[in-house]
C-alpha positions in Angstrom: 38.0 112.6 70.9 38.1 116.3 70.4 34.1 116.7 71.0 34.5 115.0 74.4 37.1 117.5 75.5 35.0 120.0 74.3 31.8 119.1 76.0 33.8 118.1 79.2 35.0 121.7 79.4 31.5 123.1 78.5 29.8 121.0 80.8 32.4 122.5 83.6 31.8 126.1 82.7 27.8 125.7 82.7 28.0 124.1 86.3 26.9 120.4 85.0 28.6 117.8 86.9 30.2 115.7 84.0 31.6 112.3 84.8 34.9 111.6 83.6 37.8 109.8 84.0 41.0 112.0 85.1 42.7 111.4 82.1 39.9 113.0 80.3 39.5 116.3 82.2 39.8 119.2 80.6 42.8 120.1 82.1 44.4 117.2 80.3 43.8 118.2 77.1 47.0 120.1 75.6 44.9 121.9 72.9 43.0 124.0 75.3 44.4 127.5 76.5 46.6 126.9 79.0 44.1 129.4 81.4 41.8 127.3 80.5 43.4 123.9 81.7 44.4 126.0 84.9 40.6 127.0 85.7 39.4 123.7 85.6 42.0 122.0 87.2 41.9 124.7 90.4 38.2 123.6 90.1 38.7 120.1 91.5 40.7 120.8 94.3 39.8 120.8 97.7 41.1 124.2 100.0 43.4 121.6 101.8 44.8 120.3 98.6 45.2 124.0 97.1 47.2 125.1 100.3 49.5 121.9 100.4 50.3 122.6 96.6 51.5 126.0 97.5 54.7 124.1 99.2 57.8 123.4 98.0 57.2 120.1 98.4 54.0 119.6 96.6 52.2 116.4 97.4 50.6 114.4 94.8 46.7 114.7 94.4 45.7 111.1 93.1 42.4 111.2 92.8 43.0 113.7 89.7 46.3 111.8 88.6 48.6 115.0 90.0 52.3 114.1 90.7 54.0 115.3 93.3 56.2 117.9 92.7 59.4 119.6 94.3 59.7 123.2 93.5 63.2 123.5 95.2 66.1 123.3 92.9 69.4 125.0 92.2 71.7 125.5 89.0 73.8 128.5 89.9 76.8 127.1 87.7 75.2 123.9 86.4 73.0 121.6 87.8 73.1 121.5 91.7 72.7 119.1 94.7 71.9 116.1 92.7 73.5 112.6 93.1 74.5 112.5 89.4 77.3 113.5 87.8 76.8 116.8 86.1 79.1 119.3 84.0 79.9 122.4 86.4 80.7 125.1 85.2 83.0 128.3 87.1 81.4 129.9 89.8 78.9 132.8 89.0 81.1 135.6 90.0 84.0 134.0 87.5 81.2 133.7 84.4 80.9 137.4 85.5 84.5 138.3 84.9 84.1 136.8 81.4 82.0 139.8 80.2 80.1 137.1 77.6 76.6 136.9 77.5 76.8 134.8 74.6 78.7 132.3 76.5 76.5 133.0 79.5 73.3 132.0 77.7 74.9 129.2 76.2 76.0 127.6 79.6 72.1 127.7 80.8 70.9 126.2 77.8 73.5 123.4 78.4 72.5 123.2 82.2 68.6 123.2 81.3 69.6 120.5 79.0 71.5 118.4 81.8 68.5 119.0 83.9 66.2 118.3 81.5 67.6 114.6 80.9 67.3 113.8 84.6 63.6 115.2 85.1 62.6 113.4 82.1 63.5 109.8 83.6 62.1 111.1 87.0 58.8 111.8 85.2 58.3 108.2 83.3 59.0 106.8 86.8 56.6 108.7 88.6 59.3 110.1 90.8 58.7 114.0 90.3 58.6 114.7 94.0 62.3 113.9 94.6 64.4 117.1 95.9 66.7 118.7 93.8 65.2 116.9 90.5 62.6 119.6 89.3 62.7 122.1 86.5 62.0 124.9 88.7 65.9 126.4 89.6 66.0 128.9 91.8 68.7 131.0 89.9 70.2 133.6 88.8 71.1 135.6 92.3 71.2 139.3 90.8 72.1 140.5 94.2 74.6 143.6 93.7 77.8 142.6 95.6 78.2 146.2 97.5 80.3 145.0 99.7 83.0 142.4 99.0 82.7 140.8 102.5 79.3 139.4 101.7 80.3 135.7 101.6 77.4 135.2 99.2 78.5 137.8 96.7 80.4 135.1 94.6 76.9 133.9 93.9 76.0 136.9 92.0 77.9 138.8 88.7 79.1 141.5 90.7 78.9 145.2 91.8 77.7 146.7 88.6 73.8 146.8 88.0 74.6 146.9 84.4 76.5 144.0 84.0 74.5 142.0 86.4 71.9 142.6 84.4 73.0 141.8 81.0 74.9 138.5 82.6 71.3 137.6 84.8 69.1 137.7 81.6 71.2 135.8 79.5 71.1 133.0 82.0 67.6 133.5 82.0 67.2 133.2 78.1 69.5 130.6 78.3 67.7 128.0 80.9 64.0 129.0 80.0 64.6 128.6 75.9 63.2 130.1 73.2 59.9 127.9 72.1 56.6 129.3 71.9 54.8 127.3 74.5 56.8 125.6 76.5 59.5 126.2 78.8 62.6 124.4 78.6 63.2 125.1 82.5 62.4 128.1 84.8 64.6 130.3 86.2 64.2 132.5 89.4 65.7 135.8 90.0 66.9 136.3 93.4 66.4 137.5 96.2 64.1 140.3 95.7 65.5 142.9 96.7 68.1 144.6 99.0 69.7 141.9 100.0 73.4 141.2 100.1 74.2 140.9 103.9 74.9 140.8 106.8 74.8 136.6 106.6 74.6 136.5 110.3 71.5 139.0 111.0 69.7 137.9 107.6 66.4 136.7 109.3 65.8 139.8 111.2 67.9 142.7 109.4 65.9 145.5 108.6 67.9 146.7 105.0 67.1 150.4 104.5 67.8 152.1 101.2 67.0 155.8 99.8 64.8 155.8 96.4 67.3 157.1 94.9 69.8 153.8 95.8 67.0 151.5 95.2 66.4 152.6 91.7 69.9 153.3 90.8 71.3 149.9 92.4 69.1 147.5 93.6 66.6 147.1 91.4 67.6 147.6 87.7 68.8 143.8 87.6 65.4 142.6 88.8 63.6 144.9 86.3 65.9 143.8 83.7 65.4 140.1 84.0 61.2 141.0 84.7 60.5 143.4 82.0 63.0 142.1 79.1 64.2 138.8 79.8 60.9 137.7 80.5 62.0 135.4 83.7 59.2 133.5 85.2 60.3 133.5 88.7 61.0 135.9 91.7 62.7 134.7 95.2 61.8 137.4 98.1 64.8 137.6 100.3 64.9 137.1 104.3 65.0 140.5 105.4 63.0 143.3 106.2 62.9 146.1 103.3 61.6 149.4 105.4 60.2 147.6 107.6 58.3 145.0 106.2 59.5 141.7 104.9 60.3 141.4 101.7 57.7 138.1 101.1 55.1 140.1 102.7 56.1 143.6 101.1 53.2 145.4 99.2 55.9 148.1 98.0 58.4 145.4 96.5 55.9 142.8 95.2 52.6 144.5 94.2 53.6 148.1 93.1 56.8 147.5 91.8 56.8 144.1 90.6 53.4 143.3 89.9 52.0 146.6 88.7 55.0 148.7 87.4 56.9 145.5 85.5 53.6 143.6 84.8 55.1 140.2 86.5 53.1 137.4 85.7 55.5 134.3 87.0 55.4 133.0 90.0 57.1 134.5 93.5 58.6 131.9 96.2 59.9 132.9 99.4 63.4 132.1 100.3 63.3 128.9 102.1 61.8 129.1 105.8 61.4 133.3 105.3 58.0 132.8 106.2 58.7 131.6 109.9 60.9 135.0 110.5 57.8 137.0 110.3 56.7 136.0 113.7 59.6 134.6 115.0 62.4 137.1 114.1 60.7 140.2 112.5 58.1 140.5 115.0 55.9 142.2 112.4 53.3 139.5 113.0 51.6 138.2 116.0 51.6 134.7 115.1 51.8 132.6 112.0 48.6 132.1 110.4 48.7 136.0 110.0 52.2 135.8 108.2 51.1 133.3 105.8 47.8 135.1 104.8 49.6 138.7 104.5 52.5 136.7 102.2 49.9 135.5 99.6 48.3 138.7 100.0 51.1 140.5 99.3 52.1 138.1 96.4 54.2 135.1 97.9 52.8 132.5 96.2 54.8 129.4 96.7 56.7 129.3 100.4 59.8 126.9 100.3 58.9 125.8 104.2 56.0 124.3 105.8 53.9 127.2 107.1 51.4 127.5 104.1 49.3 124.6 105.1 47.8 127.1 108.0 46.3 129.4 105.0 43.3 126.9 105.8 43.0 128.5 109.0 43.6 131.9 107.8 40.4 131.1 105.4 38.7 129.8 108.3 39.2 133.0 110.4 38.3 135.1 107.3 42.1 136.9 106.9 42.1 135.4 103.4 39.4 134.3 101.0 39.9 131.5 98.8 39.8 133.6 95.6 43.0 134.9 96.5 44.6 131.3 97.1 43.1 130.3 93.9 45.1 133.5 92.2 48.4 132.1 93.7 47.9 128.8 92.7 46.8 129.6 89.4 50.3 131.2 88.7 52.0 127.9 89.7 50.1 125.6 87.8 50.4 128.1 85.1 54.2 127.4 85.6 54.1 123.4 85.7 51.7 123.5 82.6 54.3 125.5 80.7 57.1 123.2 81.7 54.9 120.4 80.0 54.2 118.3 82.9 50.5 117.5 81.9 51.3 116.8 78.4 52.0 114.1 76.4 55.8 113.3 75.6 55.2 114.2 71.6 53.8 117.2 72.4 56.9 118.6 74.4 60.0 119.8 72.6 62.0 119.0 75.6 60.6 116.1 76.5 63.1 113.7 74.2 66.5 114.6 75.8 68.0 112.1 77.3 70.7 111.1 79.3 73.5 111.2 76.8 73.6 115.1 77.0 75.1 114.8 80.7 78.8 115.4 80.6 79.1 115.5 77.0 81.9 116.6 75.1 80.2 119.9 74.1 79.3 120.7 77.6 83.0 119.9 79.4 84.2 122.3 76.5 82.4 124.9 77.1 82.9 124.6 80.9 87.0 124.7 80.1 86.0 127.7 77.8 84.4 129.6 80.3 87.2 128.7 83.2 89.6 130.2 80.7 88.0 133.2 80.1 86.9 134.1 83.4 90.6 134.4 84.8 91.9 137.8 85.5 95.5 138.4 85.2 96.1 141.6 88.1 99.9 141.5 87.9 102.6 140.5 85.1 106.4 142.3 86.2 108.4 142.2 83.5 106.1 140.1 81.4 107.3 136.7 83.5 104.0 135.3 81.9 103.9 133.4 79.9 106.3 130.8 81.3 108.4 129.0 78.8 108.0 125.5 79.0 111.2 125.0 77.4 113.3 126.6 80.1 111.8 125.4 83.1 112.9 121.9 84.5 111.5 122.3 88.0 107.9 123.9 89.7 107.3 123.9 93.7 103.8 124.3 93.2 102.8 125.7 96.8 99.5 126.5 98.8 96.7 125.0 100.5 94.5 125.0 96.9 97.1 122.9 94.9 95.0 119.6 94.5 91.8 121.0 96.6 89.0 120.0 94.2 86.5 121.1 96.7 87.7 124.8 96.2 87.0 124.9 92.8 83.1 123.6 93.1 82.5 126.6 95.2 78.8 126.2 96.5 75.2 125.6 95.2 77.3 123.4 93.1 76.9 119.5 91.4 80.1 117.4 90.7 81.7 116.5 87.9 82.8 112.7 87.0 86.2 114.5 86.5 87.4 117.6 88.5 91.0 119.2 87.5 93.1 120.5 90.4 96.2 122.9 89.1 98.5 120.0 90.7 96.8 117.8 88.3 96.6 119.9 85.7 100.7 120.3 85.9 101.6 117.0 86.2 99.5 115.9 83.3 100.9 118.2 81.1 104.4 118.3 82.0 105.0 115.8 84.8 106.9 113.7 82.2 109.7 116.4 81.4 109.2 119.0 84.3 109.7 118.2 88.2 106.5 119.4 89.5 107.2 119.5 93.5 103.9 119.7 95.3 104.1 121.2 98.7 100.7 122.3 100.5 102.6 123.2 103.5 99.5 125.1 105.4 95.9 124.8 105.3 93.6 128.2 104.1 93.6 129.8 107.6 96.2 128.0 109.5 99.5 125.7 109.6 99.2 121.8 109.3 99.1 119.9 112.4 102.8 118.4 112.3 103.4 119.9 109.1 106.6 121.4 107.7 107.9 125.1 108.8 108.0 127.5 106.6 111.9 127.9 106.6 111.4 123.7 105.3 109.2 124.7 102.7 111.5 127.4 101.5 114.3 125.5 101.1 112.6 122.7 99.1 111.0 125.6 97.2 114.2 127.0 96.1 115.3 123.8 94.7 112.7 124.9 91.8 113.1 127.7 88.6 110.0 129.2 89.3 107.6 129.2 92.5 103.5 129.2 91.9 101.6 129.1 95.1 98.0 128.4 94.8 96.2 130.2 97.9 93.0 132.1 98.8 89.8 130.7 100.5 87.2 128.6 99.5 83.3 128.5 100.2 83.7 126.6 103.5 85.0 130.0 104.7 82.9 132.6 102.3 79.2 131.7 101.6 75.6 131.2 102.6 74.9 131.3 106.6 75.1 128.0 107.8 76.9 126.6 105.0 80.2 128.7 105.4 82.3 130.4 108.2 84.5 127.4 109.2 86.0 127.6 112.1 89.9 128.6 113.4 90.1 132.3 112.1 88.8 135.2 113.3 88.5 137.1 109.6 85.0 135.2 109.1 81.4 135.6 110.4 78.7 133.4 109.6 80.0 132.9 106.1 80.7 136.5 105.5 84.1 138.2 105.8 85.4 140.9 108.3 88.4 141.2 106.4 89.5 141.8 102.9 92.7 140.5 103.3 94.4 137.1 102.5 94.8 134.7 105.7 97.8 136.0 107.3 99.3 132.4 107.5 99.4 132.6 103.6 100.9 136.4 103.7 103.8 134.9 105.9 104.6 131.7 104.1 105.1 133.9 100.8 107.1 136.2 102.3 109.0 133.4 103.2 109.3 131.9 99.9 110.1 135.4 98.4 113.3 135.3 100.2 114.4 132.4 98.1 115.0 134.6 95.1 113.0 132.4 93.2 110.2 134.0 90.7 107.1 134.0 92.6 103.4 133.6 91.0 100.3 133.6 92.8 97.2 132.0 91.8 94.4 133.2 93.9 90.9 131.4 94.4 88.1 133.1 95.9 84.9 134.5 95.3 85.5 138.0 96.2 88.5 140.0 96.2 91.8 140.2 98.4 93.3 143.6 99.2 96.9 142.2 98.3 98.6 144.6 100.5 102.2 142.8 100.2 101.6 140.7 97.5 100.9 143.3 95.0 104.0 145.0 95.9 106.1 141.5 95.9 104.8 138.8 93.7 105.8 138.5 90.4 102.6 137.8 88.8 99.2 137.7 90.5 96.1 135.6 88.7 92.3 135.5 89.8 91.2 132.0 89.2 87.9 132.4 91.1 86.0 128.7 92.1 86.7 127.7 88.2 84.9 124.7 88.3 85.9 121.0 87.0 88.4 122.4 84.4 89.8 125.1 86.2 93.2 123.4 86.8 93.7 123.3 82.9 92.7 126.4 82.6 95.3 127.7 84.9 97.8 126.1 83.2 97.2 127.1 79.7 97.3 130.7 81.3 100.6 130.0 83.1 102.2 128.8 80.0 100.9 130.8 77.4 98.0 128.4 75.6 95.5 130.7 76.4 96.2 134.6 76.6 94.2 135.9 79.6 91.0 138.1 78.8 88.8 138.3 82.3 87.9 141.4 83.6 87.0 142.7 87.2 83.6 142.3 88.2 84.4 143.8 91.1 86.4 147.0 92.7 89.8 145.5 94.6 90.1 148.4 97.6 93.6 148.7 99.2 92.4 147.8 102.7 89.6 147.5 105.2 89.8 150.8 105.9 87.9 151.7 102.6 84.8 150.1 103.2 81.8 151.8 105.0 79.8 149.9 107.5 78.6 146.3 106.5 75.1 147.0 107.5 75.3 150.3 105.6 72.8 150.1 102.7 73.9 153.3 101.1 75.7 153.1 97.8 77.7 156.6 98.8 81.7 155.9 98.6 80.3 151.7 97.4 81.5 150.2 93.9 83.5 151.9 91.3 80.3 154.0 90.6 80.6 156.1 94.0 84.0 155.3 95.3 86.3 158.1 95.6 89.5 157.3 97.1 92.2 154.9 95.3 91.8 151.4 94.4 94.5 148.2 94.2 92.9 147.0 91.0 89.5 148.8 89.5 86.2 147.3 88.5 86.8 146.1 84.2 90.5 145.6 85.0 92.4 142.8 83.7 95.4 142.2 81.7 96.9 140.7 78.6 99.7 138.9 76.8 99.2 141.4 74.2 98.3 144.9 73.7 95.2 146.9 72.0 94.8 150.4 70.5 91.5 152.3 69.8 91.5 154.7 67.4 89.3 157.9 67.9 85.8 157.5 68.0 83.5 158.2 65.2 81.8 161.4 65.2 78.8 161.6 67.6 75.8 163.1 66.0 73.4 165.6 68.3 70.3 163.7 69.5 67.3 164.3 71.2 66.3 162.9 74.1 64.3 159.7 73.5 66.3 158.8 70.7 69.1 156.0 70.3 72.5 156.8 69.3 75.2 154.4 67.9 78.5 154.4 69.2 81.1 153.1 66.8 85.0 152.2 67.4 87.8 150.5 65.9 90.2 148.5 67.9 92.8 147.0 66.8 95.8 143.8 68.5 99.2 145.8 68.8 100.8 143.3 70.3 102.5 139.7 69.7 99.7 137.2 70.6 96.2 136.8 69.4 93.8 137.4 72.1 90.5 138.7 73.2 89.8 142.4 74.1 86.6 143.2 76.4 85.5 146.6 74.7 83.8 148.8 77.7 81.5 151.7 77.0 81.6 154.3 79.9 78.8 157.2 80.5 79.5 160.2 82.6 77.5 162.8 83.1 78.8 166.5 83.9 78.0 167.4 87.9 75.5 169.5 88.4 75.2 171.1 92.2 74.0 168.3 94.6 72.5 166.0 91.8 73.6 162.3 92.7 75.1 160.5 90.1 77.5 157.8 89.5 80.9 159.3 89.1 80.7 156.9 85.8 78.5 154.1 84.9 79.4 150.8 82.5 76.5 151.1 79.5 77.8 148.8 77.3 80.5 145.8 76.6 81.3 143.3 74.2 84.2 140.6 73.7 86.0 140.4 70.7 88.5 138.0 69.5 91.8 139.7 67.6 94.7 137.8 66.0 97.6 140.0 65.7 97.5 143.1 63.9 93.8 142.6 63.1 91.6 145.4 63.6 87.8 145.2 64.3 85.0 147.8 64.4 82.7 147.9 67.6 79.4 149.3 67.7 77.1 149.9 70.9 73.8 151.4 70.3 73.2 153.7 73.6 69.2 153.8 74.3 67.4 156.7 76.7 67.6 154.6 79.4 71.3 153.8 79.7 71.7 157.9 78.8 68.9 158.6 81.9 69.7 159.3 85.4 67.8 158.2 88.5 66.4 161.3 90.5 65.9 161.6 94.6 62.3 160.0 93.7 63.6 157.0 91.7 62.3 158.2 88.1 64.8 157.4 85.5 64.6 160.3 83.4 66.9 161.5 80.3 67.6 165.4 80.0 69.0 167.6 77.6 72.9 168.4 78.2 75.9 166.7 77.8 77.5 163.3 78.3 80.9 161.8 78.5 81.7 158.5 76.8 84.5 156.8 77.0 85.0 153.0 75.7 88.3 151.0 75.9 89.7 147.7 77.4 88.6 148.9 81.0 87.9 152.4 83.1 89.8 155.5 81.9 93.0 156.1 83.5 93.8 151.8 83.5 93.4 151.5 79.9 93.9 152.4 76.9 90.4 153.9 75.2 88.8 156.7 73.1 86.8 159.3 74.4 83.6 161.0 72.8 80.6 163.6 74.0 77.5 163.3 73.0 74.9 166.5 73.3 71.3 166.1 73.9 68.6 168.4 73.2 64.7 168.1 74.2 62.3 168.1 76.6 63.2 165.7 79.8 62.4 162.1 78.7 60.7 159.9 81.3 62.1 156.0 80.9 59.3 153.5 81.7 
């Protein structure tokens, strides 16, 4: 049999018309190199077949035994949009708040396992063309959450390039696996690049950013995923960047992605983004020119229905079939690496079955990530944790007390069991604590025929404590077309126009406050709330994000002390809307903790615990030469009454140097450590030249001689306990490639 494969392959490349069955073509031979198999298959396809296979709904080619395949699938926080029941983890912004790359990689691996189980069934049944069932996941979203009003910011890992890079790389490694020959699934870094709202004008918006901001803020996470995590997919964005549509942008797709970073995977358009070239961006006179330009600039796959017009582009001389072959070879390489054309016994992931879907291990991890994600923002007089032995009655009030949909956020799957705060409290304490469930209001308005605020307050006053579960949901913040529910002026096409909590919720809480009962706020949202009144009047505030299937139990654990809160803010909580620059302005001046010069409500990296941590002085730092690594060693001790996790964070600050642009400070390392009462641990960070360098105005990353101030603690300096050190660097400028 092996000789027959060799003869067929030799015949192909010598131009001999060897007649073999579809199952005996060289591209079917798993012993041949992938590039040889890809060339063989491309040589057998017609131009019409090729361009059809470059669309997300790639049709079958029966004469060659090629099955249909749908490239479009989602896995933002678990397998999404399938009709099957699956494990649902916290929304991405919540997972970012864990500051836990190990947990993130594990989540990606579990998600890939569940997706593989579904795909393996489809492959056996010849149903690989179904939507949202493939192994090419269009996640993670590593755009920078530069403005808290952006509705899709919940899909990201926050405002910081370093945190975003590390969390994004972790899920890439989890999804794609570590087999040397086969991919478990395929991740996709999106939306490349300079894309973070506004949603309402994303199809015609022209994002503009200086070279400094481009390389200092908008590109580092993409570079990390491409260069270090070796992600196999990239999705280009809807908007233009500096006048060119991102999906036809030569600088982004060719100069940077392919040439500088050496990306050899596939690029897909965002869905129907190619339609925007002629229709909204007005950069092309017609769709034929648009599709030719998109492929010439490196967009290999179209999510949409225009790439069949590439055939006209070839006929009109706008693009060559050779260029089409280049893009198609990238796509086919992905399918071969997924094992689509190989015997099941050759593919290590082909044996994964349904037993992994919603298995106990996966559900446990979703639960643990929900616990780790939640951030305690305020705890006046240590009112938390609540003592279950002293509480006889709880008033559970607010629009999100029993709203399963809120917990699922956007780009979600659906679990067999979704635990809301009401269900958790009732299950846990219903036999000995009375739970008065009072929704009272909707997210943005009163309920038709519902009780008055006075009536709600009168009921709540009978309780020992009031737990208000509010916030918003993905019905109000999210992607244009999916969010932006009518009824409240604080939203526009999925974006928010204010960072205030909907007024109806604050007004109800004012009435509840007058009862004199302790008021604890549990806030669910994908972004921050300014919490002006709330921060001054609530006894405790817990930021719970959209916590996935186990959110209710995680909230109960924290409120009653079964889990010590350990989440950290991946965003800055500004005090008011007036602190925010114009939404359309992509300059990073006065944005995020790295550049904002005003006072904040709760800083990036912030989060309270029920215990306390102390840091010993930093170990002496050696003098280093530019281009060298340096280790930073600290010892942290749990000095409080509870066991708990500390998120140890390392920040770097460069002394001011004239008009040279630089962050006020920047996160350059983090580790989550668990410490029992009175336990100490040594934490070691390795700072590389990349982390000690600065971006210049031309976008070069350069480490220069001088001093750098370091801070290691449970948050930013001024907001946490920690220790400091100064590092001296000598030598010639070192350019980080």
